[in-house]
N, C-alpha and C positions, 0 to 999 in steps of 0.2 A: 568516846563511848563507844563501842561497837552496840549497834541494836540488832536481834534477831527474828525477823521477821517470820511467823509463819506460813505456811502453804496460803493458807486461808482462819479468817478471824472468826473467832468463837461470837456467839450473839447467846447473850445468858440475862435472864430478869435474875434481879435481888426477890429479898424476901417481900419488899413492898410494893415488886410490880415493873419496877425503874428498868426500865431496856440498859443496856451498857454492852459495848463490841472489844474485845481482848486480843489483839493483833501481835502482840508479842511477846515474847519472855518477861521480856521488861515490867511488861505492863501487868504479866499475871505474876508475877512475883509483887508487886507494888501490891495487889489484888489482896494476893493470899494476907500480907504481911496487915495489912490497913484496913481492911473491908468485909474478914472474913466472917460469914455468922453464927461459925461454931469455933470451941480452941482446941480441937482436938479429930482425930481422925485416922488412921490407917493413911487413907486415899488423898487426904491432905499433907500429913509428914514425906508423902513418897511425891506429891506435886511440888511442895518446897523444895526436896531436894534436886528435882529434874531439872529445878530455874536455875541454882546453884553450880549444876552440873553442863548445862548447853553453856554460862555466861564463864563458865571455865574453859569452854571448849572440850568436853569432854563428852558430851553426844548432841548431836542435832537438835534442832529448836521445835522440830514436829513431834520431838517427846516429849517434851516439856506441852508440849498444847493436847498433848494424849489426856498427859496426866492430870493437868487443868480440868479437862472433860470429867475425867473421873470421879477426881474427887468436889467437883459442880455437883454431879448426880450423888454421892457421898453428903454430901449440903443441902441436896434437897432445892439446891437452884432451877431453875428452870435452861435448859441448853436450847436456844433456836437456832433450826439449821435455815 
């Protein structure tokens, strides 16, 4: 399986303050499916779509990165630079 690495990782803190680093589209997709704190949201849906598009070769990996960041902000997850 091909891994779609981002230009720079996304560092975030979940609701419990636990740090997490997401560096690939596949890690983001896994986090969105298994660890996401809310079950809905426009940015959440777009992030999942962007991840699928990247895996299918339709969009570049950093499109998923930006969509993931937007979804984190929508969900109230703290993105740390």
